[in-house]
N, CA and C atoms as a LAMMPS dump frame, in Angstrom:
ITEM: TIMESTEP
0
ITEM: NUMBER OF ATOMS
231
ITEM: BOX BOUNDS ff ff ff
-5.0000000000000000e+02 5.0000000000000000e+02
-5.0000000000000000e+02 5.0000000000000000e+02
-5.0000000000000000e+02 5.0000000000000000e+02
ITEM: ATOMS id mol type element x y z
1 1 1 N 14.789 -7.206 10.782
2 1 2 C 14.132 -6.125 10.224
3 1 3 C 14.997 -4.877 10.264
4 2 1 N 15.196 -4.142 9.38
5 2 2 C 16.021 -3.074 9.185
6 2 3 C 15.218 -1.939 9.652
7 3 1 N 15.613 -0.6 9.774
8 3 2 C 15.121 0.591 10.053
9 3 3 C 14.275 1.236 9.092
10 4 1 N 14.706 0.998 8.043
11 4 2 C 14.062 1.187 6.68
12 4 3 C 12.658 0.643 6.315
13 5 1 N 12.652 -0.764 6.666
14 5 2 C 11.466 -1.86 6.554
15 5 3 C 10.534 -1.074 7.871
16 6 1 N 10.917 -0.731 9.043
17 6 2 C 10.234 -0.469 9.873
18 6 3 C 9.67 0.798 9.595
19 7 1 N 10.205 1.569 8.587
20 7 2 C 9.775 2.954 8.592
21 7 3 C 8.59 2.771 7.472
22 8 1 N 8.924 1.826 6.518
23 8 2 C 7.96 1.553 5.53
24 8 3 C 6.672 0.897 5.958
25 9 1 N 6.815 0.137 7.164
26 9 2 C 5.588 -0.53 7.568
27 9 3 C 5.106 0.397 8.408
28 10 1 N 5.404 1.409 8.98
29 10 2 C 4.695 2.477 9.638
30 10 3 C 3.885 3.399 8.559
31 11 1 N 4.769 3.691 7.735
32 11 2 C 3.768 4.592 6.708
33 11 3 C 2.61 3.649 5.934
34 12 1 N 2.982 2.498 5.75
35 12 2 C 1.889 1.866 5.065
36 12 3 C 0.839 1.637 5.867
37 13 1 N 0.855 1.557 7.311
38 13 2 C -0.008 1.468 8.063
39 13 3 C -0.875 2.859 8.01
40 14 1 N -0.093 3.999 8.486
41 14 2 C -0.69 5.184 8.239
42 14 3 C -1.536 5.491 7.192
43 15 1 N -1.096 4.922 5.752
44 15 2 C -1.627 5.267 4.427
45 15 3 C -2.819 4.445 4.409
46 16 1 N -3.41 3.561 5.16
47 16 2 C -4.59 2.786 5.006
48 16 3 C -5.77 3.639 5.38
49 17 1 N -5.791 4.519 6.482
50 17 2 C -6.719 5.117 6.805
51 17 3 C -7.253 6.325 5.503
52 18 1 N -6.299 7.266 5.087
53 18 2 C -6.774 8.011 4.171
54 18 3 C -6.841 7.427 2.736
55 19 1 N -6.557 6.137 2.534
56 19 2 C -6.77 5.461 1.219
57 19 3 C -8.34 4.81 1.661
58 20 1 N -8.388 4.241 2.586
59 20 2 C -9.569 3.818 2.978
60 20 3 C -10.972 4.755 3.05
61 21 1 N -10.713 5.682 3.694
62 21 2 C -11.894 6.986 3.81
63 21 3 C -12.113 7.422 1.964
64 22 1 N -10.884 7.435 1.114
65 22 2 C -11.364 7.867 -0.313
66 22 3 C -11.932 6.854 -1.026
67 23 1 N -11.6 5.434 -0.752
68 23 2 C -12.447 4.546 -1.35
69 23 3 C -13.703 4.493 -0.697
70 24 1 N -14.109 4.673 0.37
71 24 2 C -15.428 4.524 1.147
72 24 3 C -16.285 5.902 0.383
73 25 1 N -15.631 6.905 0.317
74 25 2 C -16.296 8.287 0.102
75 25 3 C -16.635 8.087 -1.403
76 26 1 N -15.542 7.589 -2.101
77 26 2 C -15.942 7.352 -3.751
78 26 3 C -16.891 6.441 -4.015
79 27 1 N -17.136 5.261 -3.349
80 27 2 C -18.091 4.429 -3.651
81 27 3 C -19.14 4.96 -3.183
82 28 1 N -19.722 5.693 -2.301
83 28 2 C -20.724 6.345 -1.709
84 28 3 C -21.06 7.443 -2.71
85 29 1 N -20.18 8.037 -3.04
86 29 2 C -20.545 9.196 -3.872
87 29 3 C -21.063 8.433 -5.219
88 30 1 N -20.634 7.284 -5.658
89 30 2 C -20.554 6.826 -6.973
90 30 3 C -22.045 6.53 -7.021
91 31 1 N -22.654 6.211 -5.9
92 31 2 C -24.268 5.599 -6.238
93 31 3 C -25.198 7.025 -5.644
94 32 1 N -24.664 7.949 -5.423
95 32 2 C -25.337 9.306 -5.549
96 32 3 C -25.241 9.995 -6.606
97 33 1 N -26.756 10.248 -7.103
98 33 2 C -26.834 11.136 -8.434
99 33 3 C -26.094 12.903 -8.416
100 34 1 N -26.289 13.24 -7.187
101 34 2 C -26.064 14.786 -7.102
102 34 3 C -24.426 14.569 -7.048
103 35 1 N -23.595 13.885 -6.192
104 35 2 C -22.08 13.957 -6.149
105 35 3 C -21.241 12.756 -7.222
106 36 1 N -22.284 12.593 -8.215
107 36 2 C -21.426 11.238 -9.018
108 36 3 C -20.277 11.596 -9.574
109 37 1 N -19.907 12.962 -9.75
110 37 2 C -18.667 13.558 -10.62
111 37 3 C -17.588 13.389 -9.632
112 38 1 N -17.801 13.315 -8.443
113 38 2 C -16.862 13.418 -7.482
114 38 3 C -16.002 12.09 -7.072
115 39 1 N -16.807 10.935 -7.504
116 39 2 C -16.459 9.871 -7.864
117 39 3 C -15.22 9.666 -8.68
118 40 1 N -15.278 10.175 -9.617
119 40 2 C -14.575 9.995 -10.936
120 40 3 C -13.211 10.416 -10.595
121 41 1 N -13.104 11.476 -9.178
122 41 2 C -11.794 11.924 -8.691
123 41 3 C -11.266 11.173 -7.627
124 42 1 N -12.076 10.647 -6.653
125 42 2 C -12.056 10.064 -5.088
126 42 3 C -11.664 8.547 -5.518
127 43 1 N -11.969 7.972 -6.655
128 43 2 C -11.637 6.701 -6.549
129 43 3 C -10.116 6.353 -7.113
130 44 1 N -9.565 7.152 -8.145
131 44 2 C -8.248 6.833 -8.579
132 44 3 C -7.22 7.449 -7.367
133 45 1 N -7.774 8.468 -6.629
134 45 2 C -7.013 8.76 -5.658
135 45 3 C -6.859 7.976 -4.475
136 46 1 N -7.834 6.972 -4.037
137 46 2 C -7.886 6.063 -3.601
138 46 3 C -7.005 4.634 -3.971
139 47 1 N -6.929 4.565 -5.051
140 47 2 C -6.083 3.703 -5.796
141 47 3 C -5.162 3.697 -5.361
142 48 1 N -4.362 5.024 -5.689
143 48 2 C -3.049 5.607 -5.829
144 48 3 C -2.678 5.48 -4.294
145 49 1 N -3.151 5.37 -3.393
146 49 2 C -2.973 5.658 -2.175
147 49 3 C -2.772 4.221 -1.281
148 50 1 N -3.633 3.342 -1.739
149 50 2 C -3.805 2.046 -1.602
150 50 3 C -2.612 1.464 -2.05
151 51 1 N -2.059 1.566 -3.464
152 51 2 C -1.159 0.931 -4.125
153 51 3 C 0.201 1.219 -3.268
154 52 1 N 0.264 2.562 -3.033
155 52 2 C 1.346 2.91 -2.458
156 52 3 C 1.779 2.226 -1.074
157 53 1 N 0.398 2.199 -0.475
158 53 2 C 0.767 1.371 0.845
159 53 3 C 1.016 -0.195 0.899
160 54 1 N 0.495 -0.453 -0.225
161 54 2 C 0.729 -1.931 -0.628
162 54 3 C 2.091 -2.154 -0.902
163 55 1 N 2.882 -1.481 -1.611
164 55 2 C 4.199 -1.223 -2.075
165 55 3 C 5.063 -1.183 -0.816
166 56 1 N 4.897 -0.413 0.103
167 56 2 C 5.431 -0.288 1.2
168 56 3 C 5.279 -1.311 2.153
169 57 1 N 3.998 -2.33 2.132
170 57 2 C 4.014 -3.51 3.026
171 57 3 C 4.923 -4.314 2.18
172 58 1 N 5.126 -4.428 0.913
173 58 2 C 5.763 -5.218 0.168
174 58 3 C 7.203 -5.096 0.663
175 59 1 N 7.822 -3.787 0.744
176 59 2 C 8.925 -3.426 1.213
177 59 3 C 9.341 -3.899 2.455
178 60 1 N 8.292 -3.605 3.251
179 60 2 C 8.505 -3.981 5.143
180 60 3 C 8.715 -5.692 5.22
181 61 1 N 7.977 -6.524 4.216
182 61 2 C 8.134 -7.758 4.627
183 61 3 C 8.854 -8.544 3.761
184 62 1 N 9.854 -7.776 3.005
185 62 2 C 10.652 -8.903 1.998
186 62 3 C 11.693 -9.066 2.487
187 63 1 N 12.144 -10.365 2.261
188 63 2 C 13.369 -10.801 2.922
189 63 3 C 14.561 -10.107 2.284
190 64 1 N 15.444 -9.758 3.139
191 64 2 C 16.776 -9.418 2.15
192 64 3 C 17.861 -10.63 2.245
193 65 1 N 18.373 -10.544 1.314
194 65 2 C 19.547 -11.901 1.16
195 65 3 C 20.612 -11.504 1.687
196 66 1 N 21.051 -12.595 2.609
197 66 2 C 22.107 -12.21 3.341
198 66 3 C 23.752 -12.686 2.661
199 67 1 N 24.953 -12.397 3.118
200 67 2 C 25.865 -13.005 2.529
201 67 3 C 25.83 -14.739 2.257
202 68 1 N 25.963 -14.95 1.072
203 68 2 C 26.141 -16.303 0.701
204 68 3 C 24.558 -17.109 0.464
205 69 1 N 23.463 -16.489 0.41
206 69 2 C 22.367 -16.893 0.317
207 69 3 C 21.954 -16.982 -1.079
208 70 1 N 21.367 -18.119 -1.615
209 70 2 C 20.876 -18.194 -2.857
210 70 3 C 19.338 -17.813 -3.076
211 71 1 N 19.02 -17.829 -4.432
212 71 2 C 18.03 -17.434 -4.581
213 71 3 C 16.583 -18.298 -4.021
214 72 1 N 16.796 -19.402 -3.748
215 72 2 C 15.932 -20.266 -2.961
216 72 3 C 16.054 -20.148 -1.612
217 73 1 N 16.599 -19.481 -1.147
218 73 2 C 16.8 -19.47 0.34
219 73 3 C 18.026 -20.309 1.35
220 74 1 N 18.602 -20.945 0.293
221 74 2 C 19.669 -22.168 0.885
222 74 3 C 21.029 -21.38 0.801
223 75 1 N 21.834 -21.883 1.65
224 75 2 C 23.051 -21.554 1.225
225 75 3 C 24.21 -21.927 0.526
226 76 1 N 25.2 -21.36 0.106
227 76 2 C 26.145 -21.868 -0.927
228 76 3 C 26.93 -22.994 -0.509
229 77 1 N 27.686 -23.622 -1.018
230 77 2 C 28.453 -24.346 -0.233
231 77 3 C 29.919 -23.958 -0.556
């Protein structure tokens, strides 16, 4: 695992907290008549933060091809 992958993993874990909070508050505000309009702002922000976290997790756990490896993971003869 490279340094960039470790950094991506750390940032992805950190982004789960604000993304989850925006999601929970957005769902909570969507059920309340007084703050219904706030949900239209909080839910897209939550989706963006969680999508970024998902992208960073993908970067952190992808396998990098080494020299001589093919697409299927085998080695070239």
